[in-house]
N, C-alpha and C positions, 0 to 999 in steps of 0.2 A: 504494500500500500504506500503510495506517494504522499498521501494526506491522512490525517487522523480520521478514523472511521466514526461517523456520526449519523445515526439513523433516527427515524421518527415514526410515530403513529399519530394520525390526525383525524380522529373521529368527529363526526358532526353530532351535536347533542339534540338531534331531532327525534331520536329514539334511543333505546338501550343498546349497549355494546353487543353486537350479534356475533355469531360464530366466525363468519368470514373475516371481520375486522379483528377479532381476537387472534385468529391464526396469523394474519398479517403482522399484528403486534408481536406475537411470539417469534416469528421469523426475524423481524427487525431487532428485537431484543437479543435473541440468540446470536445473530450475526455481530452485533456490537460487542457482546460479551466475549465472543470467540476472538475478536481482534483487539480486545482491550480498549474499546472505544466508548462512545457515549450514546445513550438511548434517551430520546426526548418525547414528552407527551405534549401534544398541541390540540387545543379544542377549537374546531372551526365553527364558530358560533355566529357568523355574519347573517345567517338566515334567522333574523330576529323573530319573525312571525311563528316559526316552528320550533325554535330552540327552547328548551326548558331547563330549569335548575335541577329538576328531578332526574333528567337524563344525564346531566353532568355528574351528579352524585352517583348514579348507577355506573357510569363509565369508570369513574375513579375507584368505586367499590369493586368492580369486576377486575380491574388491573391489580388491585391489592389482593383480592382473593386468589388470582392466578399467580401471584408473587412475581409479576413482571415489573420489577422496580425500575423507575426511570431516574436518570441523573439530573434532568432539568425539566421544569414545568410543574404543573400544567400552565402553558401559555394560552392566552385567550385572544382570538383575533379582534374581538370588539374593543380590547384594550390597546390595540395597535393601529387604530384608525388614522391617527396623526402621521404615523410612519408611512402608511399606504398612500395618503394624500401627498406627502412629501415626494414620494417616488413618482406619482402621477404627474406632479408639477415638473419634476425633473425631465420626464419623458416628453411632456408637451414642449418644454423649452428646447430639448435636443432634436425634436422633430420625429421621434419614434412613436408618438401618439398624437392624436388630433381630436378636435371636437366634431361631433356629428349631431345634426339637428333633425334627423328623420323622425317623423311621427310614427306611432305604431301602425296607423292606417297606410302610410307610404310603404312601410316595410312589408305589410301583408300584400299590398298590390304588387310590389316588386317580386315577391316570391311566386305569386299567382302567375304573373307574366312569364317568369322563368320556367315554371312547370308547364305552362301552355306551349312553350318552345322546346320542351323536352330536356331542359337544362336542370342541373342540380341547384336547388334553392340556396342562395347565398347573398350576402351583402355586396352590392355592386360598386362600392367605393365612391359614391357620388360626392361625398364630403371629404374625400381623401385629397390632401393638397399635392399637386404635381407641378413641375415647372411649366409655365405657360397656360395652366388650367384656370378657368374662371369658375369659382365656387358659387353656389346659389346664395341668394340674399339670406342673411340670418333672420329668422322669424322673431318678431317682437315678443318679449316676455317668455320665451321658451328656454328651458334649461337643457343643455345638451348632455349626451353621454360622451364618454371618452373611449375612443377605439385605438387599439394597437395597430401600428402600421406594419403589417406582416410583409415579409419579402414576397415579391411577385414571382420570382424565378428561383430555380435551384431546388434542392431537396433537403430534407432533414433526415439524418441517419444517426442511429445510435446502436450500440451493441448491447442488446438486452441481456441481463443476467440469466433470464429464463428462456426467452424465445430466440436468442441469437440476433444477428443483424436485422434491423427493421429500417426501411426507407419509405418516407412519405413525401410526395411532391408538395411544394409550397402552393402550387396551383389548386390543390385540394382544400386549402385553408383560406378563409376570408379574414377580414379585419375584425377580430372579436372585441366585444365591449369589455373594458377593464374597469370602468367606473360608471355607475348609474347616475341619472339626473339629480338624485338627492345626495350625491357625494359618497355613497357606500360602494366599496370596491366589490368586484365579482370574484367568484371562486378561483378561477385559473390564475388571476393576478395575485390574490392573497397568497396562494400556495407558492408562487415564484418568489415573492418578496420574503416570505417566511423561510423558505429553504435557503435563500441567499444569505439573509441575516444570520440564520442559525448554523450556517456553514455545513449544511447537510451533505454528506458525501455519497450516501447510497439511499435510494428510494425503492423500497419494496412495497408493492400494492397490487390490488386486483387488476386483472387484465381488462376490466371495463374502463380503465383509465388510459388505455393505449392511445386513444384518439386525442386525449388531452396533452400527451407528452410532447408532440412536435410543437404545439402552441406554446407550451411552457418553455421548451428549449429555445425557441425564437425570442421570447421575452427575456430570458436569461442572457442570451447573446447580445441583445440590444442594450442591456444594462452592463455588459462587460463582466458578467459574473462567471465564476467557475461552475461547470455543469456537474451535477451529481451523476452517479451511475444508476440507471433505472433497471428494475426487474419486475416484470408483470406476471403474477401467478394466476393460473386459471381458477375459475369459480369452483365452489363446492356445490356438488349436485345432490339432490335428494335421492332417495331409493328408487324413484321412478325415472331418474335421468334428467329431470327438470331442475332448474336452479333452486337451491335450498331456500325455502320460504316458510312462513308461519304455518302454512297448511301441512307441512311435514312434521309439525310438532314444535317443541321448544327450540327457539333460535336465539334467545337472549342468554348470555353467559350465566347470569345470576339464577336463571331457572334451573340450571344444572347443579348449582350449589344447593338450592332448595330440594332438588331431586335426589340428593344424597351422594353426589359424585365428589371425589377428592381432587383438589387442584393439580396434584402431580399426575393423576390419571388423565385429566383434560389436557394438560401440557403434552404428555406422551402421545395421546391420541391425535390431537390437533397437529402436532409436528409431523406425523406420518401421513397426514392428508396433503400430499403435494411435495413431500420430501422423503428421502430414504437414506439409510446408511447400510448398504448391503442388505442382508436379510434380517437385520435387527428389528424386532417388533417392540420390545420392552427395554426401556432405558430410563435413567434418572436425569435430572437437570445438568449435573456436571458432565455426564456423557454427551448430552445434547450440545452443550456449549463447546466441548472439545471437538465434536464432529462437524458442527454447523459452520462451514467456511464459505457458504454461498453456492457451492456446487450441488449437483444432484437434486435440483429443484425440478419437479415434473412439468412437462409441457402440456400434459393432458389433464382434464378436470378430475378431481378426486370425488368419490361418492361417499356420502354419509352412511355409516353402518352402525345403527344403535346397538346391535348385538356385539360388534367388535368393541365398541366403547365400554359396554358392560363387562366384557372379558378383561379388558385392561383395568377397569376400576376394581373388579374382584381381585385381580393380582395385587394392586396397590393396597387395598384394604387388608389382604392377607399378610402383606409385608410391612404394614404400619404397626408400630408398637401399641400395645393396649392402653398405655398411659396417654398416647396421643388420640386414640380413638374415643376413649371414654367421654371427654368433654364435648367432642363433636356429636356423639350420639345423644348426650344430655341436651344439646341445643335442639335436636329434632324432637326430643320429648317435651321440652319447654314449649315448642311451637304447637304441641298437642295439649298443652295445659297439664302436663305430667311433671311433677317435681322429682327428677331422678338424679340430678347433678351431685347430690351429697351421698348417694348410695355407696357404701364402702365396697360393695361387690361388683361395681359397674365394670371395672377393668377385667375382673375374672370372667364376667359375663361376656364381654367382648372377645376374650381369648377363646371361650368355649364355642361361640356361635359365628365368628367372623368368616370362617372358611366356607360357610353356607351362603354367603351374601354377596350380591353384585353391587349393592348400594348401601349407604348408611340408612336409608329409609327402610330397606329390607331388614337390616340389623335391628333397627328400632322396633320393627314389627315383631321380630322374634322375641326381643327382650321385654316387650310390653306385658307379657304374662307375669313378670316379676313385680310389676308396679300397679296394675289394675286388675280387677276381678275378671275371670274368664267365664265364657258361656259355651260349654261344650255343645256340639250339635247333637240333636236327638238321635240321629242315625248312628253316630259314633258311640253314644252311650248304649244304645240297644245292641250294637254289634260286639262291643268289648267289655262292658260292665255287666256281665251275665251272672245268673244265680250260681253258676259253677265257680265264679271267681270271687264273689262277694265275701264268703267266709275268710278267704285268704287275705283280702284287703282289710277286713276288720282286724284280723290278727296282726297284720303288718302295721297297721296304725297304732295298735297298742305297743308294739316293739319300738316304733319310731318315737314314741312319747318318752321313752326311758333311756335311749342310747346317747353316746357322744355324737354330736352333729358334724360328721365329716363323711367324705365320699366312701372311704374304706369301710367304715362301720355300717353305713347305709347299705352298701353292696352286700355285706355279710348278712344283714338282717333280711334282705330280699331273698338271698339264697336259702337261708334257713326256713323262711316261710314257704318257699317253693317246695322244699324237700318235705316239710311236714304236711303239706296239702296235696302232694302228688301232681303239681302243675309244672309247666315249662315256662321259661323266661318270657317269651312273647306274650303269653296269656296275661300275666300280671303287669308286665312293662307297658303294654298298650293301654290297659285299664288305668294305670297310674298316670300315663301321659294325658289321656282324655280328661280325667278328673282334676288333675293338678295344673296341667298346662293348657287344656282346652283344645288340644290337637293330637293327632295320632303319631306324628313323627317328630322326633327330637334327637339330639345327641344322646349318648349313654345316659340312661335314666338315673343312675346313682350320681353322676356328675351334675345333672340338671337339678335334682332334688337338693343336693348339698348347698346350692347357691340360693335356695329359698330360705326365708326364715322358717324355723321349725313350726311356729304357730300357723303360718299360712298353709303349709302342707297338711297339718292335722285338721285344720278347718275345712279344707277342700275335700278331705277324705271322710268328713263327718257324715253320718247317715247312709253309708253304703250298705 
């Protein structure tokens, strides 16, 4: 690298941080971390009508949850309006921008006439100053837009980090508006000034921005600014092959936190959507940073696979310490109005049940029987709590009331009860699970019972 690596993510706060932007943020973060550079958060909030503080808060919360720490920011474009106006005035003075007084009606008529002639609709440059050209009379009382004076000839070429060399003719580009009549700058202009001022070296973003890139490059060149290197990653597709959208389910990052996913799992899974390191499917953040050098970014769209995400999340849950899992599960209980955070056995419960769960929600579902009353299904009671088993259950209850309350002693009591009543383990184990846990399947019944308070077990076995 000939210059310090500085990357950015620049979401618009017109909605919550969605998965595509989160993946772009991840790629930009990992690239900066790999090269020992800087990662910057920028909030593009010039769309005043649609931007909300709630969306800003959600974006920052999502970045924090994913642990994509940024070195600078958040910068807000609305706090930089004076800087944008300064650059607009500079460009007007240098002749790389000009005032245009076309009305919306004139622009509509212009485009209609072009379509009628079979031409691509575009601004025809009628207010563009040229040597020897006479411009129309300035309308009274009308505030103009400011347009960028795009080169008329030549090409814009860049070597895209993902797609390779891309060339677009300047004849395909018209003179875009960089400042509206009310003085507010437009998206493409703000992006250029921000990237210039913040010395952004690499821009990773979705390939829906490819058409913006030649315009931004031309403005940067007009300003005499050093160009960043661009990389345009393909979109994420839904399971049906269409662009991932709300109709495919949750697309806001924070919905996945609510759904019981761990940030390390989301980072692992998002990284593999459009990037690879050999056949490695599971890796941690340190490995991602070590491997993410900007190569091996896929040119083809990635497809969202909920089952694959669950597989990754199950792996991360399994390999997360019980001390870390317990407070996270307690948060899910709190959202359900269940006070479980202070339970001394919560870590042990996580250890016993986490291998069965793809999400923290599933883990909380399993552990709920320890904190709220259960309601066994009538069909389970009828099938497993039979007259043949009831005497043994009553005898076992009497034993459990007297013994030391630990897994080994509980296991011995169950075996002794089975022997004295001539039953097999599944007969009494299933009945115990139904009555005490409210479900037929659990881990080893002695381990499950040992984590209940003795009083709870005795109460749930009362009246068999």
